mmCIF file as gemmi writes it, N, C-alpha and C atoms, coordinates in Angstrom:
data_model
loop_
_atom_site.group_PDB
_atom_site.id
_atom_site.type_symbol
_atom_site.label_atom_id
_atom_site.label_alt_id
_atom_site.label_comp_id
_atom_site.label_asym_id
_atom_site.label_entity_id
_atom_site.label_seq_id
_atom_site.pdbx_PDB_ins_code
_atom_site.Cartn_x
_atom_site.Cartn_y
_atom_site.Cartn_z
_atom_site.occupancy
_atom_site.B_iso_or_equiv
_atom_site.pdbx_formal_charge
_atom_site.auth_seq_id
_atom_site.auth_asym_id
_atom_site.pdbx_PDB_model_num
ATOM 1 N N . MET Axp A 1 ? 100.252 93.75 70.013 1 0 ? 1 A 1
ATOM 2 C CA . MET Axp A 1 ? 100.184 92.593 70.865 1 0 ? 1 A 1
ATOM 3 C C . MET Axp A 1 ? 98.728 92.164 70.999 1 0 ? 1 A 1
ATOM 4 N N . SER Axp A 2 ? 98.481 90.913 70.8 1 0 ? 2 A 1
ATOM 5 C CA . SER Axp A 2 ? 97.132 90.372 70.912 1 0 ? 2 A 1
ATOM 6 C C . SER Axp A 2 ? 97.013 89.561 72.195 1 0 ? 2 A 1
ATOM 7 N N . LEU Axp A 3 ? 95.999 89.87 72.985 1 0 ? 3 A 1
ATOM 8 C CA . LEU Axp A 3 ? 95.752 89.15 74.23 1 0 ? 3 A 1
ATOM 9 C C . LEU Axp A 3 ? 94.404 88.456 74.166 1 0 ? 3 A 1
ATOM 10 N N . THR Axp A 4 ? 94.306 87.36 74.88 1 0 ? 4 A 1
ATOM 11 C CA . THR Axp A 4 ? 93.019 86.681 75.017 1 0 ? 4 A 1
ATOM 12 C C . THR Axp A 4 ? 92.512 86.897 76.437 1 0 ? 4 A 1
ATOM 13 N N . LEU Axp A 5 ? 91.25 86.575 76.663 1 0 ? 5 A 1
ATOM 14 C CA . LEU Axp A 5 ? 90.693 86.687 78.008 1 0 ? 5 A 1
ATOM 15 C C . LEU Axp A 5 ? 91.469 85.812 78.987 1 0 ? 5 A 1
ATOM 16 N N . THR Axp A 6 ? 91.91 84.659 78.537 1 0 ? 6 A 1
ATOM 17 C CA . THR Axp A 6 ? 92.701 83.777 79.397 1 0 ? 6 A 1
ATOM 18 C C . THR Axp A 6 ? 94.016 84.452 79.786 1 0 ? 6 A 1
ATOM 19 N N . ASP Axp A 7 ? 94.697 85.095 78.833 1 0 ? 7 A 1
ATOM 20 C CA . ASP Axp A 7 ? 95.94 85.817 79.125 1 0 ? 7 A 1
ATOM 21 C C . ASP Axp A 7 ? 95.702 86.892 80.182 1 0 ? 7 A 1
ATOM 22 N N . ILE Axp A 8 ? 94.614 87.628 80.026 1 0 ? 8 A 1
ATOM 23 C CA . ILE Axp A 8 ? 94.291 88.715 80.95 1 0 ? 8 A 1
ATOM 24 C C . ILE Axp A 8 ? 94.027 88.156 82.34 1 0 ? 8 A 1
ATOM 25 N N . TYR Axp A 9 ? 93.231 87.105 82.408 1 0 ? 9 A 1
ATOM 26 C CA . TYR Axp A 9 ? 92.896 86.488 83.692 1 0 ? 9 A 1
ATOM 27 C C . TYR Axp A 9 ? 94.165 86.047 84.422 1 0 ? 9 A 1
ATOM 28 N N . LEU Axp A 10 ? 95.04 85.353 83.723 1 0 ? 10 A 1
ATOM 29 C CA . LEU Axp A 10 ? 96.278 84.877 84.34 1 0 ? 10 A 1
ATOM 30 C C . LEU Axp A 10 ? 97.194 86.046 84.706 1 0 ? 10 A 1
ATOM 31 N N . GLY Axp A 11 ? 97.206 87.087 83.887 1 0 ? 11 A 1
ATOM 32 C CA . GLY Axp A 11 ? 98.017 88.265 84.16 1 0 ? 11 A 1
ATOM 33 C C . GLY Axp A 11 ? 97.561 89.042 85.381 1 0 ? 11 A 1
ATOM 34 N N . LEU Axp A 12 ? 96.277 88.932 85.711 1 0 ? 12 A 1
ATOM 35 C CA . LEU Axp A 12 ? 95.738 89.604 86.89 1 0 ? 12 A 1
ATOM 36 C C . LEU Axp A 12 ? 95.865 88.747 88.143 1 0 ? 12 A 1
ATOM 37 N N . GLY Axp A 13 ? 96.569 87.641 88.033 1 0 ? 13 A 1
ATOM 38 C CA . GLY Axp A 13 ? 96.817 86.818 89.212 1 0 ? 13 A 1
ATOM 39 C C . GLY Axp A 13 ? 95.921 85.613 89.366 1 0 ? 13 A 1
ATOM 40 N N . GLY Axp A 14 ? 95.072 85.35 88.386 1 0 ? 14 A 1
ATOM 41 C CA . GLY Axp A 14 ? 94.22 84.167 88.452 1 0 ? 14 A 1
ATOM 42 C C . GLY Axp A 14 ? 95.068 82.908 88.451 1 0 ? 14 A 1
ATOM 43 N N . LYS Axp A 15 ? 94.683 81.96 89.263 1 0 ? 15 A 1
ATOM 44 C CA . LYS Axp A 15 ? 95.46 80.722 89.379 1 0 ? 15 A 1
ATOM 45 C C . LYS Axp A 15 ? 94.974 79.645 88.419 1 0 ? 15 A 1
ATOM 46 N N . ARG Axp A 16 ? 93.683 79.421 88.402 1 0 ? 16 A 1
ATOM 47 C CA . ARG Axp A 16 ? 93.1 78.407 87.515 1 0 ? 16 A 1
ATOM 48 C C . ARG Axp A 16 ? 92.03 79.081 86.682 1 0 ? 16 A 1
ATOM 49 N N . VAL Axp A 17 ? 92.136 78.937 85.403 1 0 ? 17 A 1
ATOM 50 C CA . VAL Axp A 17 ? 91.196 79.585 84.489 1 0 ? 17 A 1
ATOM 51 C C . VAL Axp A 17 ? 89.817 78.946 84.644 1 0 ? 17 A 1
ATOM 52 N N . PRO Axp A 18 ? 88.784 79.78 84.927 1 0 ? 18 A 1
ATOM 53 C CA . PRO Axp A 18 ? 87.432 79.229 85.025 1 0 ? 18 A 1
ATOM 54 C C . PRO Axp A 18 ? 87.035 78.568 83.709 1 0 ? 18 A 1
ATOM 55 N N . PRO Axp A 19 ? 86.331 77.432 83.774 1 0 ? 19 A 1
ATOM 56 C CA . PRO Axp A 19 ? 85.979 76.719 82.54 1 0 ? 19 A 1
ATOM 57 C C . PRO Axp A 19 ? 85.092 77.517 81.593 1 0 ? 19 A 1
ATOM 58 N N . ASP Axp A 20 ? 84.341 78.485 82.127 1 0 ? 20 A 1
ATOM 59 C CA . ASP Axp A 20 ? 83.45 79.262 81.264 1 0 ? 20 A 1
ATOM 60 C C . ASP Axp A 20 ? 84.14 80.473 80.63 1 0 ? 20 A 1
ATOM 61 N N . LEU Axp A 21 ? 85.414 80.703 80.959 1 0 ? 21 A 1
ATOM 62 C CA . LEU Axp A 21 ? 86.139 81.831 80.377 1 0 ? 21 A 1
ATOM 63 C C . LEU Axp A 21 ? 86.685 81.425 79.013 1 0 ? 21 A 1
ATOM 64 N N . VAL Axp A 22 ? 86.208 82.085 78.001 1 0 ? 22 A 1
ATOM 65 C CA . VAL Axp A 22 ? 86.576 81.758 76.628 1 0 ? 22 A 1
ATOM 66 C C . VAL Axp A 22 ? 87.929 82.383 76.284 1 0 ? 22 A 1
ATOM 67 N N . ALA Axp A 23 ? 88.725 81.685 75.503 1 0 ? 23 A 1
ATOM 68 C CA . ALA Axp A 23 ? 90.024 82.216 75.06 1 0 ? 23 A 1
ATOM 69 C C . ALA Axp A 23 ? 89.813 83.163 73.882 1 0 ? 23 A 1
ATOM 70 N N . LEU Axp A 24 ? 88.978 84.151 74.086 1 0 ? 24 A 1
ATOM 71 C CA . LEU Axp A 24 ? 88.592 85.11 73.056 1 0 ? 24 A 1
ATOM 72 C C . LEU Axp A 24 ? 89.627 86.228 72.958 1 0 ? 24 A 1
ATOM 73 N N . PRO Axp A 25 ? 90.045 86.61 71.756 1 0 ? 25 A 1
ATOM 74 C CA . PRO Axp A 25 ? 90.983 87.728 71.644 1 0 ? 25 A 1
ATOM 75 C C . PRO Axp A 25 ? 90.292 89.055 71.969 1 0 ? 25 A 1
ATOM 76 N N . VAL Axp A 26 ? 91.048 89.951 72.58 1 0 ? 26 A 1
ATOM 77 C CA . VAL Axp A 26 ? 90.53 91.272 72.948 1 0 ? 26 A 1
ATOM 78 C C . VAL Axp A 26 ? 91.308 92.314 72.158 1 0 ? 26 A 1
ATOM 79 N N . SER Axp A 27 ? 90.579 93.247 71.54 1 0 ? 27 A 1
ATOM 80 C CA . SER Axp A 27 ? 91.215 94.228 70.66 1 0 ? 27 A 1
ATOM 81 C C . SER Axp A 27 ? 91.739 95.463 71.382 1 0 ? 27 A 1
ATOM 82 N N . GLU Axp A 28 ? 91.071 95.88 72.457 1 0 ? 28 A 1
ATOM 83 C CA . GLU Axp A 28 ? 91.491 97.082 73.176 1 0 ? 28 A 1
ATOM 84 C C . GLU Axp A 28 ? 90.873 97.093 74.565 1 0 ? 28 A 1
ATOM 85 N N . PHE Axp A 29 ? 91.37 97.982 75.424 1 0 ? 29 A 1
ATOM 86 C CA . PHE Axp A 29 ? 90.869 98.126 76.781 1 0 ? 29 A 1
ATOM 87 C C . PHE Axp A 29 ? 90.424 99.564 76.971 1 0 ? 29 A 1
ATOM 88 N N . VAL Axp A 30 ? 89.242 99.749 77.556 1 0 ? 30 A 1
ATOM 89 C CA . VAL Axp A 30 ? 88.736 101.101 77.806 1 0 ? 30 A 1
ATOM 90 C C . VAL Axp A 30 ? 88.092 101.165 79.183 1 0 ? 30 A 1
ATOM 91 N N . ILE Axp A 31 ? 88.084 102.368 79.768 1 0 ? 31 A 1
ATOM 92 C CA . ILE Axp A 31 ? 87.412 102.568 81.05 1 0 ? 31 A 1
ATOM 93 C C . ILE Axp A 31 ? 86.166 103.439 80.898 1 0 ? 31 A 1
ATOM 94 N N . ASP Axp A 32 ? 85.91 103.918 79.704 1 0 ? 32 A 1
ATOM 95 C CA . ASP Axp A 32 ? 84.719 104.724 79.414 1 0 ? 32 A 1
ATOM 96 C C . ASP Axp A 32 ? 83.813 103.889 78.51 1 0 ? 32 A 1
ATOM 97 N N . SER Axp A 33 ? 82.647 103.523 79.019 1 0 ? 33 A 1
ATOM 98 C CA . SER Axp A 33 ? 81.751 102.636 78.259 1 0 ? 33 A 1
ATOM 99 C C . SER Axp A 33 ? 81.355 103.228 76.913 1 0 ? 33 A 1
ATOM 100 N N . ARG Axp A 34 ? 81.399 104.555 76.781 1 0 ? 34 A 1
ATOM 101 C CA . ARG Axp A 34 ? 81.035 105.195 75.512 1 0 ? 34 A 1
ATOM 102 C C . ARG Axp A 34 ? 82.093 104.985 74.439 1 0 ? 34 A 1
ATOM 103 N N . GLN Axp A 35 ? 83.286 104.56 74.845 1 0 ? 35 A 1
ATOM 104 C CA . GLN Axp A 35 ? 84.376 104.346 73.895 1 0 ? 35 A 1
ATOM 105 C C . GLN Axp A 35 ? 84.547 102.885 73.493 1 0 ? 35 A 1
ATOM 106 N N . VAL Axp A 36 ? 83.704 102.017 74.02 1 0 ? 36 A 1
ATOM 107 C CA . VAL Axp A 36 ? 83.819 100.588 73.705 1 0 ? 36 A 1
ATOM 108 C C . VAL Axp A 36 ? 83.513 100.351 72.235 1 0 ? 36 A 1
ATOM 109 N N . LYS Axp A 37 ? 84.349 99.527 71.618 1 0 ? 37 A 1
ATOM 110 C CA . LYS Axp A 37 ? 84.126 99.083 70.241 1 0 ? 37 A 1
ATOM 111 C C . LYS Axp A 37 ? 83.981 97.567 70.27 1 0 ? 37 A 1
ATOM 112 N N . PRO Axp A 38 ? 83.316 96.998 69.28 1 0 ? 38 A 1
ATOM 113 C CA . PRO Axp A 38 ? 83.171 95.538 69.258 1 0 ? 38 A 1
ATOM 114 C C . PRO Axp A 38 ? 84.529 94.836 69.404 1 0 ? 38 A 1
ATOM 115 N N . GLY Axp A 39 ? 84.55 93.866 70.309 1 0 ? 39 A 1
ATOM 116 C CA . GLY Axp A 39 ? 85.771 93.106 70.556 1 0 ? 39 A 1
ATOM 117 C C . GLY Axp A 39 ? 86.648 93.678 71.646 1 0 ? 39 A 1
ATOM 118 N N . GLY Axp A 40 ? 86.257 94.828 72.196 1 0 ? 40 A 1
ATOM 119 C CA . GLY Axp A 40 ? 87.045 95.462 73.249 1 0 ? 40 A 1
ATOM 120 C C . GLY Axp A 40 ? 86.721 94.906 74.624 1 0 ? 40 A 1
ATOM 121 N N . CYS Axp A 41 ? 87.491 95.341 75.598 1 0 ? 41 A 1
ATOM 122 C CA . CYS Axp A 41 ? 87.294 94.93 76.986 1 0 ? 41 A 1
ATOM 123 C C . CYS Axp A 41 ? 87.046 96.18 77.82 1 0 ? 41 A 1
ATOM 124 N N . PHE Axp A 42 ? 85.938 96.2 78.539 1 0 ? 42 A 1
ATOM 125 C CA . PHE Axp A 42 ? 85.577 97.328 79.394 1 0 ? 42 A 1
ATOM 126 C C . PHE Axp A 42 ? 86.077 97.048 80.803 1 0 ? 42 A 1
ATOM 127 N N . ILE Axp A 43 ? 86.82 97.99 81.363 1 0 ? 43 A 1
ATOM 128 C CA . ILE Axp A 43 ? 87.303 97.874 82.735 1 0 ? 43 A 1
ATOM 129 C C . ILE Axp A 43 ? 86.42 98.767 83.597 1 0 ? 43 A 1
ATOM 130 N N . ALA Axp A 44 ? 85.629 98.146 84.475 1 0 ? 44 A 1
ATOM 131 C CA . ALA Axp A 44 ? 84.685 98.88 85.321 1 0 ? 44 A 1
ATOM 132 C C . ALA Axp A 44 ? 85.396 99.346 86.586 1 0 ? 44 A 1
ATOM 133 N N . LEU Axp A 45 ? 85.593 100.647 86.695 1 0 ? 45 A 1
ATOM 134 C CA . LEU Axp A 45 ? 86.269 101.219 87.854 1 0 ? 45 A 1
ATOM 135 C C . LEU Axp A 45 ? 85.318 102.102 88.645 1 0 ? 45 A 1
ATOM 136 N N . PRO Axp A 46 ? 85.393 102.048 89.971 1 0 ? 46 A 1
ATOM 137 C CA . PRO Axp A 46 ? 84.606 102.987 90.766 1 0 ? 46 A 1
ATOM 138 C C . PRO Axp A 46 ? 85.271 104.361 90.72 1 0 ? 46 A 1
ATOM 139 N N . GLY Axp A 47 ? 84.461 105.404 90.64 1 0 ? 47 A 1
ATOM 140 C CA . GLY Axp A 47 ? 85.005 106.752 90.591 1 0 ? 47 A 1
ATOM 141 C C . GLY Axp A 47 ? 84.34 107.65 91.61 1 0 ? 47 A 1
ATOM 142 N N . GLU Axp A 48 ? 84.767 108.897 91.654 1 0 ? 48 A 1
ATOM 143 C CA . GLU Axp A 48 ? 84.197 109.852 92.599 1 0 ? 48 A 1
ATOM 144 C C . GLU Axp A 48 ? 82.778 110.252 92.22 1 0 ? 48 A 1
ATOM 145 N N . ARG Axp A 49 ? 82.515 110.388 90.935 1 0 ? 49 A 1
ATOM 146 C CA . ARG Axp A 49 ? 81.198 110.837 90.471 1 0 ? 49 A 1
ATOM 147 C C . ARG Axp A 49 ? 80.333 109.721 89.915 1 0 ? 49 A 1
ATOM 148 N N . ALA Axp A 50 ? 80.956 108.678 89.422 1 0 ? 50 A 1
ATOM 149 C CA . ALA Axp A 50 ? 80.201 107.57 88.819 1 0 ? 50 A 1
ATOM 150 C C . ALA Axp A 50 ? 80.945 106.266 89.069 1 0 ? 50 A 1
ATOM 151 N N . ASP Axp A 51 ? 80.19 105.188 89.077 1 0 ? 51 A 1
ATOM 152 C CA . ASP Axp A 51 ? 80.765 103.86 89.265 1 0 ? 51 A 1
ATOM 153 C C . ASP Axp A 51 ? 80.689 103.116 87.939 1 0 ? 51 A 1
ATOM 154 N N . GLY Axp A 52 ? 81.836 102.754 87.399 1 0 ? 52 A 1
ATOM 155 C CA . GLY Axp A 52 ? 81.888 102.061 86.116 1 0 ? 52 A 1
ATOM 156 C C . GLY Axp A 52 ? 81.062 100.79 86.078 1 0 ? 52 A 1
ATOM 157 N N . HIS Axp A 53 ? 80.833 100.181 87.237 1 0 ? 53 A 1
ATOM 158 C CA . HIS Axp A 53 ? 80.033 98.957 87.285 1 0 ? 53 A 1
ATOM 159 C C . HIS Axp A 53 ? 78.602 99.21 86.805 1 0 ? 53 A 1
ATOM 160 N N . ASP Axp A 54 ? 78.12 100.438 86.996 1 0 ? 54 A 1
ATOM 161 C CA . ASP Axp A 54 ? 76.765 100.79 86.549 1 0 ? 54 A 1
ATOM 162 C C . ASP Axp A 54 ? 76.666 100.86 85.024 1 0 ? 54 A 1
ATOM 163 N N . PHE Axp A 55 ? 77.803 100.933 84.339 1 0 ? 55 A 1
ATOM 164 C CA . PHE Axp A 55 ? 77.818 101.081 82.887 1 0 ? 55 A 1
ATOM 165 C C . PHE Axp A 55 ? 78.171 99.793 82.15 1 0 ? 55 A 1
ATOM 166 N N . ILE Axp A 56 ? 78.26 98.698 82.89 1 0 ? 56 A 1
ATOM 167 C CA . ILE Axp A 56 ? 78.561 97.413 82.255 1 0 ? 56 A 1
ATOM 168 C C . ILE Axp A 56 ? 77.531 97.066 81.181 1 0 ? 56 A 1
ATOM 169 N N . PRO Axp A 57 ? 76.221 97.2 81.448 1 0 ? 57 A 1
ATOM 170 C CA . PRO Axp A 57 ? 75.254 96.894 80.385 1 0 ? 57 A 1
ATOM 171 C C . PRO Axp A 57 ? 75.461 97.746 79.128 1 0 ? 57 A 1
ATOM 172 N N . ASP Axp A 58 ? 75.807 99.027 79.304 1 0 ? 58 A 1
ATOM 173 C CA . ASP Axp A 58 ? 76.055 99.905 78.152 1 0 ? 58 A 1
ATOM 174 C C . ASP Axp A 58 ? 77.263 99.427 77.353 1 0 ? 58 A 1
ATOM 175 N N . ALA Axp A 59 ? 78.324 99.049 78.054 1 0 ? 59 A 1
ATOM 176 C CA . ALA Axp A 59 ? 79.533 98.568 77.376 1 0 ? 59 A 1
ATOM 177 C C . ALA Axp A 59 ? 79.236 97.306 76.577 1 0 ? 59 A 1
ATOM 178 N N . LEU Axp A 60 ? 78.462 96.418 77.154 1 0 ? 60 A 1
ATOM 179 C CA . LEU Axp A 60 ? 78.112 95.182 76.453 1 0 ? 60 A 1
ATOM 180 C C . LEU Axp A 60 ? 77.24 95.471 75.236 1 0 ? 60 A 1
ATOM 181 N N . ALA Axp A 61 ? 76.336 96.431 75.37 1 0 ? 61 A 1
ATOM 182 C CA . ALA Axp A 61 ? 75.473 96.8 74.244 1 0 ? 61 A 1
ATOM 183 C C . ALA Axp A 61 ? 76.29 97.387 73.091 1 0 ? 61 A 1
ATOM 184 N N . ARG Axp A 62 ? 77.424 97.982 73.405 1 0 ? 62 A 1
ATOM 185 C CA . ARG Axp A 62 ? 78.301 98.557 72.373 1 0 ? 62 A 1
ATOM 186 C C . ARG Axp A 62 ? 79.26 97.525 71.787 1 0 ? 62 A 1
ATOM 187 N N . GLY Axp A 63 ? 79.191 96.294 72.29 1 0 ? 63 A 1
ATOM 188 C CA . GLY Axp A 63 ? 79.988 95.223 71.697 1 0 ? 63 A 1
ATOM 189 C C . GLY Axp A 63 ? 81.182 94.744 72.492 1 0 ? 63 A 1
ATOM 190 N N . ALA Axp A 64 ? 81.276 95.132 73.763 1 0 ? 64 A 1
ATOM 191 C CA . ALA Axp A 64 ? 82.402 94.656 74.572 1 0 ? 64 A 1
ATOM 192 C C . ALA Axp A 64 ? 82.426 93.135 74.582 1 0 ? 64 A 1
ATOM 193 N N . ALA Axp A 65 ? 83.604 92.576 74.356 1 0 ? 65 A 1
ATOM 194 C CA . ALA Axp A 65 ? 83.763 91.118 74.377 1 0 ? 65 A 1
ATOM 195 C C . ALA Axp A 65 ? 83.855 90.612 75.803 1 0 ? 65 A 1
ATOM 196 N N . ALA Axp A 66 ? 84.31 91.487 76.706 1 0 ? 66 A 1
ATOM 197 C CA . ALA Axp A 66 ? 84.496 91.078 78.094 1 0 ? 66 A 1
ATOM 198 C C . ALA Axp A 66 ? 84.503 92.3 78.996 1 0 ? 66 A 1
ATOM 199 N N . VAL Axp A 67 ? 84.423 92.019 80.287 1 0 ? 67 A 1
ATOM 200 C CA . VAL Axp A 67 ? 84.434 93.06 81.301 1 0 ? 67 A 1
ATOM 201 C C . VAL Axp A 67 ? 85.396 92.634 82.406 1 0 ? 67 A 1
ATOM 202 N N . ILE Axp A 68 ? 86.19 93.571 82.878 1 0 ? 68 A 1
ATOM 203 C CA . ILE Axp A 68 ? 86.995 93.356 84.079 1 0 ? 68 A 1
ATOM 204 C C . ILE Axp A 68 ? 86.306 94.161 85.168 1 0 ? 68 A 1
ATOM 205 N N . ALA Axp A 69 ? 85.897 93.484 86.251 1 0 ? 69 A 1
ATOM 206 C CA . ALA Axp A 69 ? 85.082 94.158 87.258 1 0 ? 69 A 1
ATOM 207 C C . ALA Axp A 69 ? 85.201 93.497 88.621 1 0 ? 69 A 1
ATOM 208 N N . HIS Axp A 70 ? 84.888 94.29 89.65 1 0 ? 70 A 1
ATOM 209 C CA . HIS Axp A 70 ? 84.795 93.761 91.011 1 0 ? 70 A 1
ATOM 210 C C . HIS Axp A 70 ? 83.491 92.996 91.183 1 0 ? 70 A 1
ATOM 211 N N . ARG Axp A 71 ? 82.457 93.477 90.515 1 0 ? 71 A 1
ATOM 212 C CA . ARG Axp A 71 ? 81.13 92.857 90.614 1 0 ? 71 A 1
ATOM 213 C C . ARG Axp A 71 ? 80.378 93.107 89.314 1 0 ? 71 A 1
ATOM 214 N N . VAL Axp A 72 ? 79.353 92.308 89.087 1 0 ? 72 A 1
ATOM 215 C CA . VAL Axp A 72 ? 78.548 92.441 87.875 1 0 ? 72 A 1
ATOM 216 C C . VAL Axp A 72 ? 77.091 92.601 88.296 1 0 ? 72 A 1
ATOM 217 N N . PRO Axp A 73 ? 76.378 93.564 87.715 1 0 ? 73 A 1
ATOM 218 C CA . PRO Axp A 73 ? 74.967 93.734 88.05 1 0 ? 73 A 1
ATOM 219 C C . PRO Axp A 73 ? 74.175 92.456 87.785 1 0 ? 73 A 1
ATOM 220 N N . ALA Axp A 74 ? 73.184 92.225 88.616 1 0 ? 74 A 1
ATOM 221 C CA . ALA Axp A 74 ? 72.334 91.037 88.467 1 0 ? 74 A 1
ATOM 222 C C . ALA Axp A 74 ? 71.717 90.996 87.076 1 0 ? 74 A 1
ATOM 223 N N . GLY Axp A 75 ? 71.666 89.812 86.509 1 0 ? 75 A 1
ATOM 224 C CA . GLY Axp A 75 ? 71.028 89.618 85.22 1 0 ? 75 A 1
ATOM 225 C C . GLY Axp A 75 ? 71.918 89.875 84.019 1 0 ? 75 A 1
ATOM 226 N N . VAL Axp A 76 ? 73.13 90.359 84.24 1 0 ? 76 A 1
ATOM 227 C CA . VAL Axp A 76 ? 74.037 90.639 83.128 1 0 ? 76 A 1
ATOM 228 C C . VAL Axp A 76 ? 74.766 89.359 82.746 1 0 ? 76 A 1
ATOM 229 N N . GLN Axp A 77 ? 74.691 89.009 81.476 1 0 ? 77 A 1
ATOM 230 C CA . GLN Axp A 77 ? 75.39 87.843 80.95 1 0 ? 77 A 1
ATOM 231 C C . GLN Axp A 77 ? 76.588 88.335 80.155 1 0 ? 77 A 1
ATOM 232 N N . ALA Axp A 78 ? 77.777 88.012 80.635 1 0 ? 78 A 1
ATOM 233 C CA . ALA Axp A 78 ? 78.982 88.486 79.954 1 0 ? 78 A 1
ATOM 234 C C . ALA Axp A 78 ? 80.177 87.645 80.353 1 0 ? 78 A 1
ATOM 235 N N . GLN Axp A 79 ? 81.224 87.725 79.548 1 0 ? 79 A 1
ATOM 236 C CA . GLN Axp A 79 ? 82.513 87.161 79.927 1 0 ? 79 A 1
ATOM 237 C C . GLN Axp A 79 ? 83.118 88.153 80.911 1 0 ? 79 A 1
ATOM 238 N N . VAL Axp A 80 ? 83.194 87.753 82.177 1 0 ? 80 A 1
ATOM 239 C CA . VAL Axp A 80 ? 83.676 88.651 83.22 1 0 ? 80 A 1
ATOM 240 C C . VAL Axp A 80 ? 84.973 88.115 83.807 1 0 ? 80 A 1
ATOM 241 N N . ILE Axp A 81 ? 85.947 88.987 83.9 1 0 ? 81 A 1
ATOM 242 C CA . ILE Axp A 81 ? 87.189 88.657 84.583 1 0 ? 81 A 1
ATOM 243 C C . ILE Axp A 81 ? 87.089 89.328 85.946 1 0 ? 81 A 1
ATOM 244 N N . PRO Axp A 82 ? 86.903 88.534 86.999 1 0 ? 82 A 1
ATOM 245 C CA . PRO Axp A 82 ? 86.719 89.114 88.327 1 0 ? 82 A 1
ATOM 246 C C . PRO Axp A 82 ? 88.04 89.595 88.922 1 0 ? 82 A 1
ATOM 247 N N . ILE Axp A 83 ? 87.974 90.709 89.635 1 0 ? 83 A 1
ATOM 248 C CA . ILE Axp A 83 ? 89.136 91.183 90.374 1 0 ? 83 A 1
ATOM 249 C C . ILE Axp A 83 ? 88.721 91.395 91.817 1 0 ? 83 A 1
ATOM 250 N N . ASP Axp A 84 ? 89.631 91.147 92.716 1 0 ? 84 A 1
ATOM 251 C CA . ASP Axp A 84 ? 89.361 91.313 94.14 1 0 ? 84 A 1
ATOM 252 C C . ASP Axp A 84 ? 89.675 92.73 94.569 1 0 ? 84 A 1
ATOM 253 N N . GLY Axp A 85 ? 89.212 93.052 95.766 1 0 ? 85 A 1
ATOM 254 C CA . GLY Axp A 85 ? 89.499 94.36 96.33 1 0 ? 85 A 1
ATOM 255 C C . GLY Axp A 85 ? 88.232 95.175 96.445 1 0 ? 85 A 1
ATOM 256 N N . PRO Axp A 86 ? 88.339 96.332 97.075 1 0 ? 86 A 1
ATOM 257 C CA . PRO Axp A 86 ? 87.155 97.181 97.246 1 0 ? 86 A 1
ATOM 258 C C . PRO Axp A 86 ? 86.661 97.72 95.917 1 0 ? 86 A 1
ATOM 259 N N . ALA Axp A 87 ? 85.349 97.768 95.798 1 0 ? 87 A 1
ATOM 260 C CA . ALA Axp A 87 ? 84.764 98.287 94.558 1 0 ? 87 A 1
ATOM 261 C C . ALA Axp A 87 ? 84.148 99.619 94.818 1 0 ? 87 A 1
């Protein structure tokens, strides 16, 4: 099954697709930034020992096409699918 960022955004409850969200296909989803492959989507999750949001730059450097996150570190330029709730 092939999904685009738009599909993911709408699937997570987004009502209107932001104009800057590209309909880019995503090859896979990972929660460990070390496992990101080009074209994948990194899901930044807060954890007990580490916060995935701190690894967004690493995931992007490894070729992540997009990030699903509660927040994005300042200065990071990426296709971000925002999610609500505590981070």
